[in-house]
N, C-alpha and C positions, 0 to 999 in steps of 0.2 A: 503494498499501500504507501507507503511511504516514498516520496518523489526521490530519482536522481539520476538526471538525464545527462548521456554521455555523445557527443559526435562524432562520427568516424563519418568520412566526406562529407555528403549527403541524407545520410541518414542521423537522425536522434533515434539512441537509445537509453530504455526505463529499465532500471532497476527498481523492484517496490518487493515488502513482503505479501506472503498470502494469509490472508484475514479470513477466510471463508468458512472456519472453524472455531473462530475465535482468537486469544491471543497471542498461545501458543505456538513454537514454530513449526512450519508446516513445508513452507519452499523460497525460496528467492525465484520469482518469475525475472524474464528477460520480456521487455516489448519494441518493437520500433517504427519510427514514421517520419515519413518524410518530408510531412508537411503543420506537425503538433496538433492536427486535428484528428488524425483518423487513425489510428494504433492497432497493429499487429501483434495476438500470444507470438513469442519465438522459439521460449524454450524456457528449461528449470535449470537454474544456475547450482544452486542448491538445492539438498531434497534431505527430506527426514530420514536420518539412519537409526538403528536398535540401541545405541548409547552415546554417551557423550557428547559434546557441544554441539551438537546439532540431532540429540539423542529427542526423547518423549518430554514433554512438560518442562520444554527451555526457552528462554527468550533467545532468539534472535531478530533484531531488528535495526535500523539505518542501515541499510549498505549500500555504502559507495565507489564508484570505479573510477583509479584513472589509468591513465597509458603509463607505464615505465616504460624509455626507448632505451634504456642500458640495456637491461635483461628481454625486450621486445617480448613482454608482457602485462596484461591485465590483471591490475590489483585491486579487489574487492577489500575493503575495512567493513566491519558492523560491531554493535555492540554485541555481546557474548554475555550470557546471564545465566543465574539461575530463580524459579518461578518466583522466588520472592523478591530477586532485583538484592541479593546478596553479591556477588561476585564483582558487579560492574567492570569486565572486562571490555578490551579492542583485539578483536579476529581478522584475521586478514589471510582469503585465498588469492589464488590465480589460474590465470586461463594464455590460452595462446590465442586466444580468439574473445570480444566484449563477448555477444550472446553463449559462448561456448557453455561446455561443463569447466566448473570452479574448482579444482584441490584446491580442500581446505587443513590449513596449515595449523591454525593451534590461536590461541589468543593470551592476553596477560594486560597487566595493568602498565602502559607506559611510564618510565620510572618511577612506578613506583605508585601513582594517583590511580584515583576510583575513574572507568572511563564509561559513560553510558549513551546520553545521546548526542554520539558526535557526527562530525562535520570532517570533511578532506579536502584541503587545500593544498593548491599545487598552483605555484606562481608561475604564468599571472592568470591563472585559470580555475576558482572557487568556487564554490559550492556559499552556503552559508556565511561563507568570507569573501567581501568581493572589489578590488583595486579601481580608482577609477583617478585616470590622472598619476598623479604622486599620493593618492590619501587608500588609506584601507579604510574598509566598513564592516565589522561584526556584528551580523544581526544574531540577536537573542531571546530563548522564550521563557520567563521565571517557571517556577518549579508547580506546576499544576495540574499534575496527572495529569489522564487527557481532556480536563476542561482547558477551553481557551481563556488565555487570558491579556494583560497590553505588552506585547512587545517590546524591546528596545535595541536600539544599536547604540555602537561607542564608534569614533576612526580615530587613526594615528598614520602618522608616515611613514613608522617603521614598525615591524611586528611586534619587536622589544618592547616599546613602547617609549613617551608614555603614552596612556590611551585616557581621550574624554572620555567625562563621565556619561553613563549610560542618561536614553533618551528614548521617548513612542518614538514613532516610525508611523506612527498611525494617529487617528484621532482619539484621544481618551476615552474610555470608556466602553468603550465598539469591541476589546477583545480583542481586535487586530482583525476587528471582522467576523468576528466569531471566529480566530484561527490561529495555529503553533507554527511558526518558522520551519519551513521545511527544508530549503532554497532557496537562491539566489543566480538568478541564471539571466547571461544575455543572448540575446533571440536576436538574429540580426542588428544588432545597435542599440534593441531594446530593452530595459532592464527589468526582469520581470521578477516581483515576487511569488513565491510559491508555500501557502502556509495549510498545515492539514487541518481540515475538521473533523475529527474524531467523533464518534457515536460510539460512547462506551459501554452501552447495553448490548451493542450489534456493530463489531467494529467494519463487518462485510461494507457496511453500509457508510462507510467515510468515505468524505470525497472532500476534495481540493478549492480554497480562492485563491485564484493566477490576477494578479490584480501590477500594474506598471507601479516603478519605484525610480525617483527624481532622485539620482543616485548627488546633484549638488546640495538637495537639501530634502533627504530620504522622507517622502510622505507617501503610502500607498493609498488608492483611493479606491472605489469600487467603481469609479467612472457614472456617465448621467447612463440614465433607463434607455434600455433600446423598447424604442415603442414597436410595439406587438397585436399584429390581429388575433385574435382566439376564435376558433373552430371547436366550437363545441360539437359533441357526438349527439346530444339534444338538443340546444341552442349554441346561439352565434354570438356573441356583445358586438356592437356596430355604433359608435357614439351612444354608448349607455343603452342603447336598446337592444332588447332578446328576441329572436324570434326561430321560428320550427327550425330546423333543415331536413326536409324530406329528400336531398337531396340522400343520408345514409341510407345505407343498406348491407342485413342482416340476413345471416345466410348460414344455412348446416346448425341451427340450435342457438346460435350464439342469440343474444336476447338482452333487453331492458330489466336492469338492476336497480333496487333505491342504492341513493350511496349523502349519507347526512352532510358530507363533507365536498357533493362534489356540487361544479357548479349546474342550476337547475332538479339539484337533488336524484340527479341518476347518471349513471355510468351501463354500458355497457359490456357484459359478459358472457363467461360460459365462450370463449376465443378459443378457437385452437382445439386439444385434445383430441381422440381416436378418429380416424377416417368415417369418415372426410373433413372433420372440423370446421368449427366456428368459424364465422369471417367476418370483420366488419370494413366495408368500405366505404369512403370517403370521397365524392365526390365533388367537385366544383369550388377544389379549396383553391384561394388567391393569392397569389404573389406578386407583386407592384412590380418586377422587373424579373427577369430572365438571370436567376443567378445561383448560384449553391451559398447555401445559407443553412443555419442550425436551427430546427424545430426542436422545441419542446415539449415533451409526449406525458401529457399528468393522469396518471393512474392508480390503482391500488393493488397492490399487492400482500393478504393477507399470511402468506407463508415462513418461514424462517428461513427461505432461503431464495436465490434469485430464479423466476420466470425468465423465459425466454419465447420472444416473435418473430416471425417473418414479417417485417414492413417492407413494403412493396413499395416504391414511390414512380409513378409513371414505368411501371412496367420493371423497374432494379429492385432486384431485392437486399435487402441489409437485415443480418440478423442483429438485436436489439437486448439487451439484457436489462430485466424491468427489477431493480433490487426492494428488496418488502418494504414497506409501509407499515406507518403502528397499526394499524387494523385495517380491516373494508371499507372504511369510511374517510380515511383521511388520508389524500392523495398526494402523493408524491413524483417525484419529476426524472424522465431520462431524455436524454437527448441524440437526435441524430443529424449527423450533416449531411445535405443530399443538394441534388441537384432539381432548381424547379422554373418551370418555365410561366413565363411572364403573361399575368391573366387566371380566369378561374376554369382551364381547362385541366389543372393538373389532382391525382388521381394516388387517394394512399388509401393501400389495403392493411390489414393487419389481419395477418392468420397463424397457423402451426408451425413450430419450429420442433422437428424432430418426433413427433405427434404428442407432443408437451402442452399445457396450459398457457396461454397468454395470459398477462393480467389482464385484468379489468381496463376498460379504456371511460377515461373521463373529458378527455379534451385535448386539443394540440393546439401551441401558441406558434404564430408564423411571423418573425421579425419582417416588421417594414422599411424597406433599403428609401 
């Protein structure tokens, strides 16, 4: 889950923890992307072993990868610990390729100091330590467990110090927009803050807060709201008015269900399942321009695990994961980046993936360009 990017050529690689079944170590996974929007799973970098540091009920967190040109190896540093966080060690593993199988070498307390939520800095390319001009910026989270807090930063012109006093880099009281520092990365000249948004009761539903940071005066901002148009399953909101959407088509057992927290008090359920599988088709979805955009899909999923759906946009299939929601009446959000045509000729269909049940669908939100 916790973010760490490394760029090799024109491809970004993302090493993260697997939190599907709680906080104990399950695996470290590798994903890749060429645009930081569309990601694919590549491989497992480290997997659960029968014993030792990577064994059952162990803590393996904060994986960070750097390239060692002297040895031609990719080196992963990570937090290694017991289930009660009493060991506080830094672990290391190496691989010949960035997304290859890593060989675990062991763990220790560097210079005798405890090591937990670590980051790795390779001058002049770091993670939560960033250099702009002659100034180093160090970003840190306070100690509040899984909960967010007002994160801070300090500056220096020499890594040995002196360092400035800690100061907030987001508006006080926002808890860094409900996040904790994970990394600071430079994407084509734009410095981005990446923050973990942990959900302690179900870690697999944790997400990120990604915002831009001004290195002259590091402040993060959620930016201005993107205007969006709403395509409800049962209603459409336009200029504050709601009206029926007769264009929606339900087939093969999909049906309307009540949902107290959904728009219009209803949602579409029984999508997917065994053959032929229920389907929801949304006709007449409007886009103000022909563009590739990110659609927000409001859904409910009362299960404890992800549900999947094949979301077909203008004939193009997309497999989308839908995280569990608080219950069957409290919608959550998944996103899909896809191409839309200008006008109202867009068709979006929700159907089964591998004969499984899809989530219940409340509505979709399409940005207005």
